[in-house]
C-alpha positions as CSV (number, residue, x, y, z in Angstrom):
1,E,0.0,-0.1,0.1
2,A,1.1,3.4,-0.6
3,Y,3.1,5.1,2.5
4,T,1.3,8.3,2.9
5,A,2.1,11.6,5.1
6,H,-0.9,10.5,7.2
7,D,0.8,7.1,8.0
8,V,4.1,8.7,8.8
9,G,2.2,10.9,11.5
10,L,0.7,7.9,13.0
11,L,3.9,6.3,13.5
12,Q,5.5,9.4,15.0
13,S,2.5,9.7,17.5
14,I,2.8,6.0,18.4
15,R,6.7,6.6,18.9
16,K,6.2,9.5,20.9
17,Q,3.4,8.3,23.1
18,R,5.3,5.1,23.9
19,G,8.7,6.7,24.7
20,G,7.2,9.5,26.9
21,G,6.3,7.2,30.0
22,I,9.0,4.4,29.4
23,F,12.0,6.2,29.1
24,S,12.6,6.9,33.1
25,A,11.4,3.4,34.0
26,K,13.9,2.2,31.2
27,F,16.5,4.4,32.7
28,F,16.1,3.4,36.2
29,G,16.0,-0.3,35.4
30,T,19.3,-0.1,33.5
31,A,21.0,1.6,36.0
32,L,19.9,-1.0,38.9
33,F,20.9,-3.8,36.7
34,V,24.3,-2.6,36.0
35,S,24.9,-1.5,39.4
36,T,23.8,-5.0,40.8
37,L,26.3,-6.4,38.1
38,L,29.3,-4.3,39.2
39,L,28.5,-5.2,42.9
40,L,28.3,-8.8,42.4
41,V,31.5,-9.2,40.1
42,H,33.5,-6.8,42.5
43,S,32.4,-8.9,45.5
44,F,33.0,-12.2,43.9
45,G,36.5,-11.0,43.0
46,L,37.5,-9.8,46.4
47,R,36.1,-12.9,48.0
48,Y,37.2,-15.7,45.6
49,I,40.1,-14.3,43.6
50,R,43.3,-13.8,45.5
51,K,45.2,-11.6,43.2
52,Y,41.9,-9.2,42.7
53,A,42.4,-6.3,45.1
54,P,41.8,-3.2,43.1
55,Q,42.9,0.2,45.0
56,R,40.9,3.3,44.7
57,I,43.0,4.6,41.7
58,D,42.4,1.1,40.1
59,R,38.6,1.5,40.5
60,Y,38.6,5.1,39.0
61,F,40.8,3.6,35.9
62,L,38.0,0.6,35.6
63,G,35.4,2.9,35.8
64,T,37.0,5.2,33.1
65,M,37.4,2.1,30.9
66,L,33.6,1.1,31.2
67,V,32.5,4.7,30.5
68,M,35.0,5.0,27.6
69,M,33.7,1.6,26.4
70,V,29.9,2.5,26.4
71,G,30.7,6.0,24.4
72,L,32.7,3.9,22.0
73,L,30.0,1.4,21.2
74,R,27.3,4.4,21.1
75,A,29.6,6.1,18.3
76,G,30.5,3.0,16.8
77,G,26.7,2.2,16.5
78,F,26.0,5.4,14.6
79,L,29.1,4.9,12.3
80,I,28.3,1.5,11.6
81,D,24.7,2.6,10.3
82,A,26.5,5.4,8.4
83,L,28.8,3.2,6.7
84,A,26.1,0.5,5.9
85,Q,24.1,3.2,4.0
86,T,26.9,4.9,2.0
87,L,29.2,2.2,1.2
88,P,28.6,0.8,-2.3
89,L,30.0,-2.6,-1.4
90,T,27.3,-5.3,-0.9
91,I,28.5,-6.4,2.7
92,P,26.3,-7.9,5.0
93,R,24.9,-5.7,7.5
94,G,25.5,-7.9,10.4
95,A,29.4,-7.9,9.5
96,Y,29.8,-4.2,10.1
97,S,29.0,-4.9,14.0
98,Y,32.4,-6.8,14.1
99,L,34.1,-3.7,13.3
100,L,33.8,-2.3,16.8
101,P,37.2,-2.5,18.8
102,L,35.7,-4.6,21.5
103,A,38.9,-6.1,22.4
104,A,40.4,-2.6,23.7
105,G,38.8,-2.9,27.1
106,G,40.4,-6.2,27.9
107,M,43.8,-5.3,26.6
108,F,43.8,-2.0,28.5
109,V,43.0,-3.7,31.5
110,R,45.4,-6.6,31.3
111,F,48.2,-4.4,30.2
112,L,47.8,-1.9,33.1
113,L,46.6,-4.2,35.9
114,N,46.7,-8.1,35.9
115,S,44.8,-11.2,34.3
116,E,42.5,-11.5,37.0
117,T,40.8,-7.8,36.7
118,A,41.0,-8.4,33.1
119,I,38.6,-11.4,33.0
120,L,36.2,-9.9,35.4
121,F,36.1,-6.7,33.5
122,S,35.5,-8.9,30.3
123,V,32.4,-10.5,32.0
124,V,30.8,-6.9,32.7
125,A,32.1,-5.6,29.3
126,A,30.3,-8.5,27.5
127,V,27.0,-7.9,29.3
128,L,27.1,-4.2,28.7
129,T,27.6,-5.0,25.1
130,G,24.9,-7.6,24.8
131,M,22.4,-4.9,26.5
132,M,23.3,-2.5,23.7
133,F,23.2,-4.9,20.9
134,T,19.9,-6.8,21.9
135,A,19.2,-7.7,18.3
136,D,22.0,-10.4,18.2
137,P,22.1,-12.5,21.4
138,A,25.4,-14.0,20.1
139,Y,27.1,-10.8,20.1
140,T,27.4,-10.9,23.6
141,A,29.5,-14.3,23.4
142,F,31.6,-12.5,20.6
143,A,32.0,-9.4,23.2
144,F,33.6,-11.7,25.9
145,T,35.7,-13.7,23.7
146,A,37.1,-10.4,22.1
147,N,38.2,-9.1,25.6
148,V,39.5,-12.4,26.6
149,A,41.4,-12.9,23.4
150,G,42.9,-9.1,23.6
151,A,44.1,-9.7,27.3
152,M,45.9,-13.0,26.6
153,A,47.5,-11.6,23.5
154,I,48.8,-8.4,25.2
155,A,49.8,-10.3,28.5
156,H,53.7,-10.2,28.2
157,A,53.9,-7.2,25.6
158,D,57.5,-5.3,26.8
159,R,57.8,-3.0,23.7
160,R,55.5,-1.0,21.7
161,S,55.8,-3.2,18.5
162,A,54.5,-6.2,20.8
163,I,51.0,-4.5,21.3
164,I,50.6,-4.6,17.6
165,K,51.8,-8.3,17.5
166,A,49.2,-8.6,20.1
167,G,46.6,-7.3,17.9
168,L,47.2,-9.6,15.2
169,L,47.4,-12.7,17.5
170,A,44.1,-11.6,19.1
171,S,42.7,-11.0,15.5
172,A,43.4,-14.9,14.8
173,L,42.0,-15.9,17.8
174,I,38.7,-13.8,17.1
175,A,38.5,-15.1,13.7
176,I,38.4,-18.9,14.9
177,A,35.4,-17.8,17.2
178,I,33.6,-16.1,14.6
179,V,33.6,-19.1,12.2
180,G,32.2,-21.2,15.3
181,L,29.5,-18.6,16.0
182,Q,28.5,-18.3,12.4
183,L,28.4,-22.1,11.7
184,A,26.5,-22.4,14.9
185,R,23.4,-20.2,13.5
186,I,22.9,-22.4,10.6
187,G,19.2,-23.4,10.5
188,L,17.9,-20.5,12.7
189,P,14.8,-18.8,11.1
190,G,16.0,-15.9,8.9
191,E,19.5,-16.7,8.9
192,V,21.3,-17.0,5.4
193,L,24.9,-17.9,5.9
194,T,27.6,-17.7,3.2
195,W,31.1,-18.2,3.1
196,R,31.6,-14.8,1.6
197,G,29.5,-13.3,4.6
198,I,31.6,-15.2,7.1
199,A,35.1,-13.9,5.4
200,W,33.3,-10.3,5.8
201,S,32.6,-11.0,9.3
202,I,36.5,-12.3,9.7
203,G,37.9,-9.2,7.9
204,M,35.8,-6.6,9.8
205,A,36.6,-8.3,13.1
206,A,40.4,-8.2,12.3
207,A,40.3,-4.5,11.4
208,G,38.3,-3.8,14.7
209,T,40.8,-5.8,16.7
210,M,43.8,-3.7,15.2
211,I,41.9,-0.5,15.8
212,A,41.9,-1.7,19.6
213,A,45.6,-2.4,19.5
214,I,46.2,1.1,17.9
215,F,44.0,2.7,20.8
216,V,46.1,0.9,23.3
217,L,49.1,1.9,21.8
218,A,48.4,5.7,21.5
219,L,46.5,5.9,24.9
220,T,48.7,3.9,27.3
221,P,51.2,6.9,27.9
222,L,47.9,8.9,29.1
223,F,46.6,6.7,31.2
224,E,50.3,6.0,33.0
225,W,50.3,9.6,33.4
226,M,46.7,9.8,34.7
227,F,46.6,7.0,37.1
228,G,50.5,6.4,37.9
229,Y,50.6,3.0,36.4
230,T,53.9,1.5,35.1
231,T,54.0,-1.0,32.2
232,D,56.7,-2.8,30.9
233,I,57.5,-0.3,28.1
234,K,58.1,2.3,30.8
235,L,60.3,-0.1,32.7
236,L,62.4,-0.6,29.5
237,E,62.9,2.9,29.2
238,L,64.0,3.1,33.0
239,A,66.3,0.1,32.3
240,N,68.5,2.3,29.9
241,L,71.9,2.9,31.7
242,N,71.9,6.3,30.5
243,H,69.2,7.6,32.8
244,P,70.5,10.7,34.6
245,L,70.1,9.0,37.9
246,L,72.2,6.0,37.0
247,R,74.8,8.2,35.5
248,E,75.2,10.2,38.6
249,L,75.2,7.0,40.6
250,V,78.2,5.4,38.6
251,I,80.2,8.8,38.9
252,R,79.5,9.5,42.6
253,A,79.3,5.9,43.8
254,P,80.6,3.2,41.3
255,G,81.0,0.7,43.7
256,T,77.2,1.1,44.5
257,Y,76.5,1.2,40.8
258,H,78.4,-2.2,40.2
259,H,76.7,-3.9,43.2
260,S,73.2,-2.8,41.7
261,H,73.8,-4.6,38.3
262,L,74.9,-7.8,40.1
263,V,71.8,-7.6,42.2
264,G,69.8,-7.0,39.2
265,I,71.1,-10.0,37.3
266,L,70.3,-12.3,40.5
267,A,66.9,-10.7,40.8
268,E,65.9,-11.1,37.1
269,A,67.0,-14.8,37.2
270,A,65.1,-15.4,40.6
271,A,61.8,-13.6,39.1
272,Q,62.0,-16.0,36.1
273,A,62.4,-19.0,38.1
274,I,59.0,-18.3,40.2
275,G,57.0,-16.8,37.4
276,A,57.2,-12.9,38.8
277,N,58.2,-10.1,36.5
278,P,61.8,-10.1,35.8
279,L,61.9,-6.8,34.1
280,L,60.5,-5.2,37.2
281,A,62.8,-7.1,39.8
282,R,65.9,-5.9,37.6
283,V,64.9,-2.3,37.2
284,G,64.1,-2.2,41.0
285,A,67.5,-3.6,41.5
286,Y,69.1,-0.8,39.4
287,Y,67.7,2.0,41.5
288,H,67.2,0.1,45.1
289,D,70.3,2.0,46.3
290,I,70.3,5.3,44.8
291,G,70.0,7.0,48.3
292,K,73.9,6.3,48.5
293,I,74.7,9.0,46.2
294,R,74.1,11.5,49.0
295,K,77.0,9.9,51.2
296,P,78.7,7.2,49.2
297,L,82.2,7.2,51.2
298,Y,80.1,5.5,54.2
299,F,79.2,2.5,52.4
300,T,81.7,-0.4,52.0
301,E,81.4,-0.9,48.4
302,N,82.8,2.5,47.7
303,L,85.6,2.6,50.3
304,K,89.2,1.7,49.6
305,E,90.6,-1.0,51.5
306,G,91.7,-0.1,55.1
307,E,89.9,2.8,55.3
308,S,86.6,3.3,57.2
309,R,84.8,6.8,58.1
310,H,82.8,4.7,60.8
311,D,85.9,4.3,63.0
312,R,85.3,8.0,64.4
313,L,81.8,7.6,64.6
314,T,79.6,6.0,67.5
315,P,77.8,2.7,66.4
316,H,74.5,4.4,66.8
317,M,75.5,7.3,64.5
318,S,76.8,4.9,61.9
319,A,73.6,3.2,61.9
320,L,71.4,6.4,61.3
321,I,73.7,7.2,58.4
322,I,73.5,3.5,57.0
323,S,69.6,3.9,57.4
324,S,69.3,7.2,55.8
325,H,70.1,6.1,52.5
326,V,66.6,4.4,52.3
327,K,64.9,7.9,53.0
328,D,67.3,9.7,50.5
329,G,66.7,7.1,47.9
330,V,63.0,7.9,48.1
331,E,63.6,11.5,47.9
332,L,65.7,11.2,44.8
333,A,63.4,8.7,43.0
334,R,60.4,11.2,43.7
335,S,62.4,14.1,42.3
336,Y,63.2,12.3,39.0
337,Q,59.7,11.1,38.9
338,L,60.2,7.3,39.0
339,P,57.0,5.5,39.0
340,P,55.5,4.4,42.2
341,K,56.3,0.6,41.9
342,I,60.2,1.5,41.9
343,V,60.0,4.0,44.6
344,D,58.2,1.6,46.9
345,M,60.6,-1.3,46.3
346,I,63.6,1.3,47.9
347,P,62.4,1.1,51.5
348,Q,61.1,-2.2,50.9
349,H,64.3,-4.0,50.0
350,H,65.5,-3.6,53.5
351,G,62.1,-4.2,55.2
352,T,62.7,-3.9,59.1
353,N,66.0,-5.9,59.0
354,R,68.5,-5.3,61.9
355,I,71.7,-3.3,61.0
356,G,73.7,-6.2,62.5
357,Y,77.3,-4.9,62.4
358,F,76.5,-1.8,64.3
359,F,74.2,-3.1,66.7
360,E,76.9,-5.9,67.9
361,R,79.4,-3.3,68.1
362,A,76.9,-1.1,70.3
363,K,76.3,-4.3,72.4
364,A,80.2,-4.6,72.8
365,Q,80.5,-1.0,73.9
366,E,77.4,-1.0,76.0
367,D,77.7,0.8,79.2
368,P,75.0,-0.1,81.8
369,T,75.1,3.3,83.6
370,L,74.2,5.2,80.3
371,G,71.2,2.8,79.4
372,T,70.7,-0.5,77.5
373,V,71.0,-0.7,73.7
374,E,67.3,-0.9,72.2
375,E,67.6,-3.3,69.0
376,K,64.8,-1.1,67.5
377,D,67.1,1.8,67.1
378,Y,69.3,-0.5,64.6
379,R,66.5,-1.5,62.4
380,Y,65.5,-0.1,59.1
381,P,62.0,1.8,59.1
382,G,60.4,-0.5,56.7
383,P,58.1,-1.5,55.6
384,K,58.5,-5.1,54.8
385,P,58.5,-6.2,51.3
386,Q,54.5,-6.1,49.8
387,T,55.3,-7.9,46.7
388,R,57.5,-10.9,45.1
389,E,59.4,-8.7,43.4
390,A,60.3,-6.6,46.3
391,G,61.0,-10.0,48.2
392,I,63.4,-11.1,45.6
393,L,65.1,-7.8,45.4
394,M,65.7,-8.0,49.3
395,L,67.3,-11.7,49.0
396,S,69.5,-10.8,45.9
397,D,70.8,-7.5,47.8
398,Q,71.7,-9.6,50.8
399,T,73.1,-12.3,49.0
400,E,75.4,-10.5,46.7
401,G,76.9,-8.5,49.5
402,A,77.4,-11.8,51.7
403,V,78.9,-13.8,48.8
404,R,81.2,-10.9,47.7
405,A,82.5,-10.8,51.1
406,L,83.6,-14.3,51.0
407,R,87.4,-14.7,51.2
408,E,86.6,-18.6,49.6
409,K,84.2,-18.5,47.1
410,S,83.8,-22.1,46.3
411,P,80.8,-23.7,45.2
412,T,79.8,-25.1,48.6
413,R,80.3,-21.7,50.2
414,I,78.3,-19.9,47.7
415,Q,75.6,-22.3,48.1
416,Q,75.7,-22.2,51.9
417,T,75.7,-18.4,51.9
418,S,72.7,-18.2,49.8
419,E,70.7,-20.4,51.6
420,Q,71.6,-18.9,54.9
421,I,70.7,-15.4,53.8
422,I,67.2,-16.8,52.6
423,N,66.7,-18.6,56.0
424,K,67.5,-15.5,57.8
425,C,65.1,-13.3,56.2
426,F,62.4,-16.0,56.4
427,A,63.1,-16.6,59.9
428,D,63.2,-12.8,61.0
429,G,59.7,-12.6,59.5
430,Q,60.8,-10.4,56.6
431,L,58.8,-12.2,53.9
432,D,55.7,-12.3,56.0
433,E,53.7,-9.8,53.8
434,C,54.9,-10.7,50.4
435,E,53.5,-13.8,48.4
436,L,56.8,-15.8,48.3
437,T,56.1,-19.7,49.3
438,L,58.5,-22.1,50.5
439,K,58.7,-23.6,46.9
440,N,59.4,-20.0,45.7
441,L,62.3,-19.5,48.1
442,N,63.7,-23.0,47.1
443,E,63.8,-21.8,43.3
444,I,65.2,-18.7,44.1
445,A,68.3,-20.2,46.1
446,K,68.8,-22.3,43.0
447,A,68.8,-19.5,40.8
448,F,71.3,-17.3,43.1
449,V,73.7,-20.3,43.2
450,R,73.6,-20.8,39.3
451,I,74.4,-17.3,38.5
452,L,77.0,-16.7,41.4
453,L,78.8,-19.7,40.2
454,G,78.9,-18.2,36.7
455,I,80.1,-14.8,38.1
456,Y,82.8,-16.4,40.6
457,H,83.9,-19.6,38.8
458,Q,87.4,-21.0,39.2
459,R,89.9,-19.8,36.9
460,T,92.7,-22.0,35.3
461,E,96.0,-20.9,36.6
462,Y,98.5,-21.0,33.5
463,P,102.1,-22.2,34.3
464,R,104.5,-19.5,34.0
465,D,106.5,-21.5,31.6
466,T,103.5,-20.8,29.0
467,L,104.2,-17.3,29.4
468,K,107.9,-17.3,28.4
469,L,108.9,-16.9,25.0
470,H,112.1,-18.6,23.5
471,E,115.2,-16.4,23.7
472,K,115.7,-16.9,20.1
473,D,112.0,-15.9,19.2
474,V,112.9,-12.7,21.3
475,A,115.8,-11.6,19.4
476,V,114.0,-12.3,16.2
477,L,111.3,-10.0,17.1
478,E,113.7,-7.4,18.6
479,G,115.5,-7.3,15.3
480,E,112.6,-6.9,13.2
481,S,111.2,-4.0,15.0
482,G,114.6,-2.3,16.1
483,R,113.6,-1.8,19.6
484,Q,112.4,-4.2,22.6
485,D,108.7,-4.6,22.5
486,P,107.2,-3.2,25.8
487,L,105.0,-6.3,26.3
488,L,107.8,-8.9,26.0
489,S,110.0,-6.6,28.2
490,G,107.5,-6.8,31.1
491,K,106.7,-3.0,31.0
492,I,103.0,-3.6,30.0
493,S,101.3,-6.5,31.1
494,S,98.8,-8.4,28.8
495,P,95.2,-8.6,30.3
496,S,94.8,-11.9,28.9
497,F,97.7,-13.5,30.5
498,R,97.0,-12.3,34.1
499,H,95.3,-15.6,35.5
């Protein structure tokens, strides 16, 4: 029948009448459902998922991501309608919906937080997506798959190119899911599926996932700045030895600089052994002793043999100077705008350990008439390590110092010293607030021994006879050069023959 102006007026009146009284109820119902969903998912995570413990800033970030996702879906819906009407290509209308960058939410949350939070966020994101696209219930399953695939693909991205590779991997995973969803719809009323339509859907999903990866690549620095997060990409930038703070450390406290690098090697190996973040452990080790820049000559690794400025000080004053490098390190780290994760590891790597050498000196010099020596005056202020990486840093720092002080660095002595340091920290309760298990400590000890044996391995001492040249050969060389070679005369020793 002819579609007249009268019919248009009737339809507009019906739409206006229906929308007037329903909008408020619909808005209230949606808000009530979404609030209940968020409360349930959040409560479930807090109660049953050990690593789900979002701080206030994390909740702000998750809320920002949800609002951004809803806005993106709204804008994407209008864009899809416009593309479907303007593009001359005969693309199935349902394929356009796969162009939305649904994987962005899961990728952002996993990249900046952790896997446990990402999976819970994916649940909420999928439900909200399904509510906005009610015409296709299978789209909820696709949204969940896209978020999880994006989160899994970006899990270990440590450079910007890895984010693009994560987008390609997520695209491949999502393509498999789309084929399954499309084939599962065969036989449903009104569904006409062709391989051409499936191909278009896969192509649109791949494009949408790559758009999501580009969003992550472009917006990650903004979120790092807004919420104070530290990604592996940021850690790689801090691992650059040309950082101004590390350059100042090598000039003013070269012994501490060398010690920090050895601690970094130990910490990285230990973190790899137990599945922690090796990059965070290594970078934390680089900066853990930067406070020694202020008073470098009061620390053993920066002293020449036989000299000590502590000989003229009381044990209590020496302990105050030693412990002050933690406070100085935090101040320097903040002044150079190091990330909170690195700043927190500076005081935690000592925890509340006792400054044993000066405590024992104070006990030996104790005068009962002047009062007893309080142990609390000879302990670091803390806090104790709060993360596995901070606990590893504490063990690495003490183990490296103890092994370096050994006169005999045999494999047996290195193994015994490493195990003694770990047992001492465990017995003193320094590891009570981090998530290191007994199994982890065993693996850490093995990693320490393996690295330290490589550093302090026994070298073969060459016989002196092998370093002497035959007199006739010396005469020939002197005759050819016209003068005695300084290396042969012993004026310059060759580094390759020192051992």
